[in-house]
N, C-alpha and C positions, 0 to 999 in steps of 0.2 A: 322324053326326058326323065330319067329315073333319079337323078341326083342333082341339087342344087347347093354349091358351096358359097355361102354368104359370109362377105367380108366387110367390115367396116374400117374405113381408113381416115386418119386426119395427120398431115404433115410428117409422113414418115417414107417419103419416096424412095429413098435409098433401100430401106428394108422392105418394103413393099415389093420393089423391083425382083429381090431374090426370092420373097415368097411366091410370087407369080411365076418365076422361073422353076421353082420346084413342082409346079402342077404339071409340067412338061413330061416329068419321069414317072408319071403314075401308071400302074399297071392296069389300072380300069379303063375301059374303052373311052377315048376321049369324046366320042359321040353321044356317049351316055350320060355325060355331066356337063354343067354349066359353071361359070363363075359369076355370082351377082356381086359386083363390087360398089359400095356406097361410099363415095368421098363426102366427109361430113364437113365441108367448107374448106379444104386445105387451101393453103396460100403459098405453098413452097413449090409449084409447078407440078404437083401429082399429075394433072389431067394430062400435061403434055408428055410425061413419061409413060402412062398408060397408052396414049394413042400411037405412041412411037414403037410400041413393042410388036413383034410379029409373033404371035402366039398361036399354036395348033388346036386350039381348043375354043370354044365359045365363051366370050367374056361380055356381060352386060354392065357396062359403066353408067352409074347413076350419080348424080351430084345434087347436094342440098345445102342450104346454108346451115352452118354449124349449129346443132341441137342436141347433141350427144349420141352416145351409143346405141340406146335403146329405140330411139326414132330411126336411126340408120338402118339398124338390124330389122325393125319392123318393116321398114320401107323394102327391104331386101325380102323379107318374108313374102310381101305382097306382089313383088315381080317375079319370084321363084317360081319356075314351072316343074320342077321336080318333085316327086313323092316324098323323097328324103331329103331332109336338109341339114347340110352339117355346117357347124358354124366354126370358123378358125378366124386368126387375126393377122393384121398387116406385117407383123414382126415376127412370124412362125413358118419354118420350113418344113414341108411335108416329106415323110419318108416315102418311097416309091409305092408302098402297099397301103398307104393310109385309106385312100377312098374304099379300095376294095375290102379291107377289114371292117370298116363301119357298114358297108353294105350287106357283108355276110351276115352280120349280127341281125339285122333288121329281116333279111331273109329267111332266118332260122326261127324268129319269134316276133311277134307282133307287140304293140304298145310298150315300145322299148325306149329308154334314153341310153345312148352308148358315150361313155368316156374312155378316150385313148390315153396315151401316155404323153405328158409333155415334159422334155427335157429343157434344160436351161444352159445357154451359152452366157455365163455371167461376166466374163471378163470385156465382151463387146459392149457393155453399156458405157464405157468411157468414149466411144467412136462415134461421130456424127455419120461417118460413111464406112461402115464394117468391110466394105470390099477394097477401099483404098487405104485404111489406116488413118483417115483423118479425124482429128481429136474434136471433141466439143469445144467450145470456147473456154469452158471454166477449167478445163484440163490441158490447156495449150502451153503452161508454164511448166508442165510436168513431162514434159518430152522425153527427158533421160530416164525417168522411173517406168514409164509405160511402154518404151519404145520396145522392149521385149515381148509386149503383148500383141505385138502386130503380127506375130506369127500364128497367132489365133484366128486372123481375119480370114473372110472366106469369099468366094467369088462365084459368080454365076457358072463358071467352067467347073469349080469344085462340085457344085451341084448337080450338073449334068453329067460329068465324067469322072468324079471322084468322090460318090456320096458316102463312100467308107471314111473319108477323113472326117466328115462330119459326125457320123456315128462314133468314131473311135476317140475323137477330141473333147466330146461334149455327152458325157453320161450322168451329169448330175441332175438329181430331182430335188425340188424344193421340199422343205418340211411339209408343206399343204398337200403337194402332189403325193408325197408318200403317205400322208394320212387319208388320202382319197382312196389309194390302191388297199390300204388295210379296211377302209370302211367297206368298200367294194367287195373284198375278197373275204371278209368275215362272215360269220353265223348271225343268226338272229340278235344274239345278245350285243355282239359288236357292230351292227349295222343298223344303228337307230336313226342316222340321218345320211340314206344314201343319196340324198338331193344335193349334197355338197359336190357331188360329180358332175353337176351340171356348170362347168366352166366354159366361158365364150370361146375359149382359144382352142378347144379340142372336144366338140359334143355334138352329138346327132339325134335327131328325133323326127318322127314323121310330121309334115306341114298339117294335117289334119288334126294332129293333138295340140300343135302349138295353137293353132286359131280357137280350137275349143277352150283353152284356158286364156285366152286373151293375149298371148304373145308376150314381150318386155314391158315392163311398167315403165312408161316414158317419164315419170315423176322421179323415180329412182336412178336411172341412167343418163341423167344430165352431166355427171362428172365419173370419175373412175370408180370402178369397183361395186359388186353387189348387186347388179341388176340380173346377172346370170344366175346367182345362187337362189334369188327369189324366184325367178321363173322356174328353177328347179324345183324349189318348194311347192310350188302350185301343180307342177307336173306329177309331184309324187303324192299329193293329195287327190289329184284326179285319178290314181291308180296306175300310174306308168311304173315300170320296172326297171331299175338302173343297173348296168352292167359295166364291166371292164372289158376294153377291147385293148390288150396291151401293145398288139403289133400296129395299131394305128397311131403310130408315133409321129410327133413334130417336135421342132427345136425352136426354142425361143431366144431371137436375137435380142438380149436383154438391152435396155436402154435406161437411161438415168432419169429418176422421177424423184424430185424434190417433195418433201413432206406427205409422202403418199398415205402413211398411217392416218393422219388427220383426215385428209378428204376421205380414205376408206371408212374411218368411222362414221363420218357424217352420213354415208349411204347406208352403213349398217343400221344406224338410228333409225333411218326411213324403213328399212326393212322390218326391224323389230316393232316399230310403231303399227305397221300394216298387220303383221303376223305376231301377236304378243305369245309366244310360246318358250319354253325353257330350251328347246333345241337351238332357236335363234339367239337367244340371249347368251347362252353359254359358249356360242361358236365365237364370240368377240373375245371372251377370255382365253380361247385358244389361240386365236390370232395374236394376243398380246402377250402370250406364252404364259400367262397365270396359271392356264392348264397346260402341261408339258406334253401329253400325248394324245393321241386319238384315242386310246384305250381309256385314259383317265376321262376325257370329256364324255365317251359313251356310257361309262360307269355313273357318272355325276347326272346325266341325264335320266338314267333309269332310276336312279335314287329319288331324284325331284319327282318324278312321275308317281313315285310309291310313297311320297310323302315324308322320305327321310331327312330331307334337307329343309330347315326352317326358312 
């Protein structure tokens, strides 16, 4: 087995089904990859959905009590049989060339961390089931306002037979994704923190390097955000090179998340407490938009390192 795709899931069975369907379309040989799916204590019938699927690739379904994404992903790493591990999420639809593009980079060069491209489908965050246009409870009284967005909904059939619909409808990049592309495409001056490319939704690294640095920090990954960046920082310090694999694209089926900045701040504080460096400290100012661009962030990091900022 050459490649293992590790996915942690929690109570997102509708989105997960779409994600798993997209693995069917891969141009990479199905006998050469496996999916290691870790159910982090879902209570919505996720296991029944997974067991009911007739998938033409190997899937290893593991279940644990709810302990957070870091514990789940580390369990996946332990069970992964592939030399190359690709992390993606339970709400991301893979482009057909996704696996092939990740593997190509690792075959060309060793000791890499490869970040693909994450597009987002923001309008789908209002839907509990984005295949049928069923709204989340908090939006059910807005039927008339949101009815027009139902044309943005997607199905398993779209993924298998009409993937161009997904490519054409959803070309948006988040501000952070644009920043990652700028960071990994820049020269030495503009590439001060390439480790920000270690985002758990679309990143790959060989298993041997993950085990060398200790995998995900399970104290950080108990709630949403930050555990992937912290792992990236350690991989960077270990000597891994970060590259951009633009063609390894996937599409985020956005979902509604309340108070995500407060939760993310707490995990970032744990990150900074562990690695008290200016790169990590200033990254939060970038997230809060106190620092407007990734170029400004890079300049401020460099100035601080040279002692220009008090």
